[in-house]
C-alpha positions as CSV (number, residue, x, y, z in Angstrom):
1,S,-26.7,45.3,40.2
2,F,-28.6,48.6,39.5
3,I,-25.8,50.1,37.3
4,V,-23.2,47.4,36.7
5,D,-23.3,43.6,37.7
6,A,-20.2,41.6,38.3
7,G,-21.7,38.7,36.3
8,G,-22.4,40.9,33.2
9,T,-25.6,42.4,31.8
10,N,-29.2,41.6,31.9
11,N,-31.7,41.2,29.0
12,S,-29.0,40.8,26.1
13,A,-27.5,37.7,24.6
14,P,-24.5,37.4,22.3
15,T,-25.1,35.9,18.8
16,D,-23.4,32.6,19.6
17,S,-25.7,31.9,22.6
18,G,-28.4,30.3,20.4
19,I,-31.2,32.2,22.0
20,V,-30.5,35.7,20.9
21,S,-33.6,35.9,18.8
22,I,-35.7,33.7,21.1
23,A,-35.1,34.5,24.7
24,G,-32.2,36.8,25.1
25,D,-33.0,37.7,28.7
26,L,-32.5,34.1,29.8
27,T,-28.8,33.8,28.7
28,K,-26.1,33.0,31.1
29,Q,-23.3,34.3,28.7
30,T,-23.2,37.7,30.3
31,A,-19.7,38.0,31.7
32,L,-17.5,41.0,30.7
33,D,-13.8,40.9,29.8
34,A,-12.5,43.1,32.6
35,I,-9.5,43.9,34.7
36,R,-10.5,44.7,38.4
37,F,-8.1,46.2,41.0
38,I,-9.5,45.7,44.6
39,F,-7.8,47.5,47.5
40,D,-9.0,46.4,50.9
41,Y,-8.1,49.1,53.7
42,E,-10.8,47.9,56.1
43,P,-13.2,49.5,56.8
44,L,-12.5,51.2,53.5
45,S,-12.5,49.3,50.2
46,I,-11.8,50.7,46.7
47,E,-12.3,48.9,43.3
48,L,-11.0,50.1,40.0
49,L,-12.6,48.5,36.9
50,V,-11.7,48.4,33.1
51,A,-14.0,46.3,30.9
52,K,-14.1,45.7,27.2
53,I,-17.8,45.6,26.2
54,D,-17.3,45.1,22.5
55,S,-14.1,45.4,20.3
56,N,-16.2,45.6,17.1
57,T,-13.7,45.9,14.2
58,N,-10.5,43.9,15.0
59,T,-8.8,44.1,11.5
60,L,-6.3,46.6,10.3
61,A,-8.9,49.1,8.9
62,T,-9.6,52.8,9.1
63,A,-12.5,51.9,11.4
64,E,-10.5,50.0,13.9
65,D,-11.0,52.6,16.6
66,D,-14.7,51.6,17.3
67,D,-14.6,50.0,20.6
68,T,-17.3,50.2,23.4
69,D,-15.4,50.3,26.8
70,L,-16.5,50.6,30.5
71,Y,-14.5,52.2,33.3
72,G,-15.4,52.4,36.9
73,V,-14.4,53.2,40.4
74,N,-16.4,52.1,43.5
75,A,-15.5,53.0,47.1
76,G,-17.3,51.4,50.0
77,Y,-16.9,52.2,53.7
78,E,-18.2,50.3,56.8
79,V,-19.3,52.8,59.3
80,G,-18.9,50.4,62.2
81,D,-22.0,51.4,64.1
82,S,-24.6,49.0,65.9
83,M,-26.7,49.2,62.8
84,N,-24.0,47.7,60.4
85,T,-24.3,50.7,58.1
86,Q,-22.4,50.7,54.9
87,V,-22.1,53.6,52.5
88,E,-20.8,53.5,48.8
89,A,-19.9,56.1,46.3
90,Y,-19.1,55.1,42.6
91,F,-18.5,56.6,39.1
92,F,-18.8,54.6,35.9
93,A,-18.2,55.7,32.3
94,K,-19.4,53.9,29.2
95,I,-17.7,55.0,25.9
96,D,-19.1,53.9,22.7
97,K,-16.9,54.9,19.8
98,D,-18.8,52.9,17.3
99,L,-21.0,55.7,16.5
100,D,-18.5,58.8,16.4
101,G,-17.7,58.7,12.8
102,N,-14.8,56.1,12.9
103,S,-17.0,53.4,11.4
104,G,-18.0,55.6,8.4
105,N,-20.8,57.3,10.3
106,T,-21.0,61.1,10.4
107,S,-22.2,61.9,13.8
108,S,-19.8,64.2,15.6
109,K,-19.0,62.4,19.0
110,A,-18.7,59.1,20.7
111,D,-21.9,58.0,22.6
112,T,-21.0,58.5,26.2
113,V,-22.6,57.7,29.6
114,Y,-21.1,59.1,32.9
115,V,-22.8,57.7,36.1
116,P,-22.0,59.1,39.5
117,G,-23.9,57.6,42.3
118,L,-24.3,57.0,46.1
119,R,-25.7,54.0,47.9
120,A,-26.3,53.2,51.6
121,S,-27.4,50.1,53.6
122,T,-28.3,50.0,57.3
123,N,-30.3,47.8,59.8
124,P,-32.2,50.2,62.0
125,I,-33.9,47.4,64.0
126,E,-33.4,43.7,64.4
127,G,-34.4,41.8,61.2
128,L,-34.9,45.0,59.1
129,N,-32.5,46.0,56.3
130,V,-33.0,49.2,54.4
131,Q,-31.0,50.3,51.3
132,A,-31.1,53.3,49.2
133,E,-29.3,54.3,46.0
134,L,-29.4,57.5,43.9
135,A,-27.4,57.9,40.5
136,W,-27.3,60.4,37.7
137,Q,-26.4,60.0,34.0
138,R,-24.6,62.7,32.0
139,G,-22.7,62.6,28.6
140,N,-23.5,62.6,25.0
141,K,-26.4,60.7,23.2
142,V,-25.8,59.9,19.6
143,V,-29.5,59.8,18.3
144,S,-28.6,59.1,14.8
145,S,-25.4,57.6,13.1
146,T,-26.3,59.0,9.7
147,D,-26.9,62.8,10.2
148,I,-24.2,65.2,11.2
149,N,-24.4,66.4,14.8
150,E,-27.7,64.7,15.7
151,N,-26.6,64.4,19.4
152,Q,-28.3,65.3,22.7
153,Q,-27.0,66.0,26.1
154,R,-27.9,63.2,28.6
155,E,-29.7,64.3,31.9
156,A,-31.1,61.3,33.4
157,M,-31.7,60.0,36.9
158,G,-32.3,56.7,38.7
159,A,-33.1,55.7,42.3
160,Q,-33.9,52.5,44.2
161,V,-35.1,51.8,47.6
162,I,-35.0,48.2,49.1
163,A,-36.4,47.0,52.4
164,S,-36.5,43.5,53.8
165,Y,-37.9,42.5,57.1
166,Q,-37.6,39.0,58.7
167,V,-40.9,38.8,60.5
168,P,-40.4,37.6,64.2
169,V,-43.4,35.0,63.9
170,L,-43.4,31.4,62.8
171,E,-39.7,31.7,62.8
172,E,-39.1,28.1,61.9
173,Y,-40.4,29.1,58.4
174,K,-38.1,32.1,58.2
175,P,-40.9,34.5,56.8
176,I,-39.4,37.6,55.0
177,L,-41.4,40.5,53.7
178,G,-39.8,42.6,51.0
179,Y,-40.4,45.9,49.1
180,V,-38.4,47.4,46.3
181,Y,-39.0,50.8,44.6
182,T,-37.2,51.5,41.3
183,Y,-37.2,54.7,39.6
184,V,-35.6,55.5,36.1
185,S,-36.3,58.6,34.2
186,G,-37.9,58.7,30.7
187,D,-38.1,61.0,27.8
188,S,-41.6,62.0,26.6
189,N,-40.5,63.0,23.1
190,P,-37.5,60.8,22.1
191,G,-38.5,61.3,18.4
192,D,-38.1,65.2,18.6
193,L,-34.6,65.7,17.2
194,R,-32.7,68.9,16.5
195,T,-30.2,68.5,13.7
196,F,-27.5,71.0,13.0
197,A,-28.9,73.3,10.4
198,V,-29.2,76.9,9.5
199,N,-31.2,78.9,12.1
200,E,-31.7,75.8,14.1
201,G,-28.9,76.1,16.7
202,E,-26.6,73.3,18.1
203,A,-28.1,69.9,18.4
204,S,-26.8,69.6,21.9
205,S,-29.3,72.1,23.1
206,N,-31.8,69.2,23.3
207,R,-31.8,67.0,26.3
208,W,-32.0,63.2,26.4
209,T,-33.6,62.4,29.8
210,A,-34.2,58.7,29.3
211,W,-32.2,56.5,31.7
212,D,-29.8,54.1,30.0
213,P,-30.0,50.6,31.5
214,M,-26.2,50.4,31.4
215,F,-25.3,46.9,32.5
216,E,-28.0,46.3,35.2
217,N,-28.8,42.7,36.2
218,Q,-32.1,42.8,38.1
219,A,-35.5,41.2,37.6
220,G,-34.2,38.4,35.6
221,G,-36.8,35.6,34.8
222,T,-39.9,38.1,35.1
223,I,-42.1,38.8,32.1
224,Y,-41.7,42.6,32.3
225,N,-38.0,42.2,32.2
226,T,-38.4,40.5,28.8
227,L,-40.9,43.1,27.5
228,F,-39.3,46.3,28.7
229,N,-35.7,47.7,29.2
230,L,-35.1,49.4,32.5
231,S,-36.1,53.0,31.4
232,N,-38.9,55.6,31.8
233,A,-40.5,53.6,34.7
234,H,-41.8,53.6,38.3
235,I,-41.6,50.0,39.5
236,N,-43.0,48.9,42.8
237,T,-42.5,45.3,44.0
238,V,-43.9,43.8,47.1
239,S,-43.0,40.2,48.1
240,A,-43.4,37.5,50.7
241,Q,-40.9,34.7,51.2
242,V,-40.9,31.4,53.5
243,N,-39.0,28.2,53.8
244,P,-42.0,25.7,54.0
245,I,-39.5,22.7,54.5
246,E,-35.8,22.4,54.8
247,D,-33.8,23.6,51.7
248,V,-36.9,24.8,49.9
249,T,-37.7,28.5,49.5
250,A,-41.1,29.8,48.2
251,K,-41.6,33.4,47.2
252,V,-44.6,35.3,46.0
253,S,-44.3,38.8,44.5
254,W,-46.5,41.6,43.0
255,T,-45.0,44.2,40.7
256,N,-46.8,47.3,39.4
257,L,-45.1,49.3,36.6
258,Q,-46.0,52.9,35.3
259,L,-44.3,55.2,32.9
260,D,-42.3,58.1,34.4
261,R,-43.3,60.2,31.5
262,G,-46.3,59.9,29.2
263,L,-45.7,59.8,25.6
264,S,-45.9,63.0,23.6
265,G,-48.7,63.4,21.0
266,N,-46.5,63.7,17.9
267,A,-46.8,61.2,15.1
268,A,-43.6,59.3,16.0
269,N,-44.5,58.5,19.6
270,T,-48.1,57.7,19.7
271,A,-47.3,54.0,20.2
272,L,-45.9,52.5,23.4
273,T,-43.1,50.3,22.0
274,L,-42.6,47.0,23.7
275,V,-39.4,44.8,23.3
276,Q,-40.7,41.4,22.4
277,P,-39.0,38.1,23.6
278,D,-37.6,37.6,20.0
279,G,-36.0,41.0,20.3
280,T,-38.4,42.7,17.8
281,A,-40.3,45.9,18.7
282,T,-44.1,46.1,18.7
283,G,-45.9,49.4,18.8
284,L,-49.4,49.3,20.7
285,M,-51.3,52.1,18.9
286,G,-54.2,51.8,21.3
287,V,-52.3,53.2,24.2
288,N,-53.4,56.7,25.0
289,V,-50.5,59.2,24.8
290,D,-51.1,60.4,28.4
291,E,-51.6,57.1,29.9
292,K,-48.9,56.1,32.3
293,E,-50.2,52.8,33.6
294,I,-48.1,49.9,32.0
295,G,-49.3,46.8,33.9
296,N,-49.1,44.5,36.8
297,E,-47.2,41.2,37.3
298,I,-47.6,38.4,39.8
299,D,-44.7,35.8,40.2
300,A,-44.3,32.7,42.3
301,T,-40.8,31.3,42.7
302,F,-39.7,28.1,44.2
303,T,-36.1,27.1,44.9
304,Y,-34.7,23.8,46.0
305,D,-31.2,23.6,47.4
306,Y,-30.2,20.0,46.5
307,T,-26.7,20.3,47.5
308,E,-24.3,23.3,48.2
309,D,-23.4,23.4,44.6
310,V,-26.6,22.3,43.0
311,Q,-30.0,24.2,42.9
312,F,-33.2,23.6,41.1
313,G,-35.7,26.5,40.7
314,A,-39.1,27.0,39.0
315,N,-40.9,30.3,38.4
316,L,-44.6,31.0,37.3
317,G,-45.4,34.5,36.2
318,W,-48.5,36.4,34.9
319,F,-48.3,39.8,33.5
């Protein structure tokens, strides 16, 4: 779910959902139209993916070639050791042709994101699972769809470490301690653009280092997931989970968020922009340009497994 989730994407809602301008992160309409080929050569498995993200113009028009598509390959291998170690390698490509000039815009290339990555999971001792993932992003970032050649080369990085430990005490309550660290790179001066002009050089000599959230599906139901997109952040989460009674799970978590890169001091970026629940952006002019602390959140989640097919849940969060 760090790059692409089988259920779709987080923090976005289609216009017919009814909540696109109210609470887009809570929509369940997140499925992607996709074709998946899965080859199981135990202990090796390989999956090929082709997904239609947005078909945009569907009529016979000059701008009909303006789709956004996703391609991917994921290979997983079970090592077969006593620690049940699994390793994965993947590559995803998001191609957005809506900004490459076919829609009447004048930018020179499609917006592209190429994501190679590695992931591993192992159980070094009984009750402890540790996972680590590292991914890179390359491609072309279309910064503006109105000016010729306002593009930048993508050079972003993301990483995640997940650990969960089933504590060997009070085992009837199944206590589990968890820790998640997420890193997604940022860009301290996203407003500094280099257009194609005399004596100014190629626009691609600039670098876009902000991580593109792609189609991640993590942290749903939290406040910070509504306020921020998954980019330019260090996120640390510590949690404790128990089953106080049968079929009931209680979990408490604390999350600290910090910027990866402080904002530059130019006039265009003195505000920290937050994405509000209604989809609008609000700038907080009082945030110092060198300040990296974003905030903290505490969440309490309760889940009741009523039947095998029905589950009730409640979540209380304070950011």
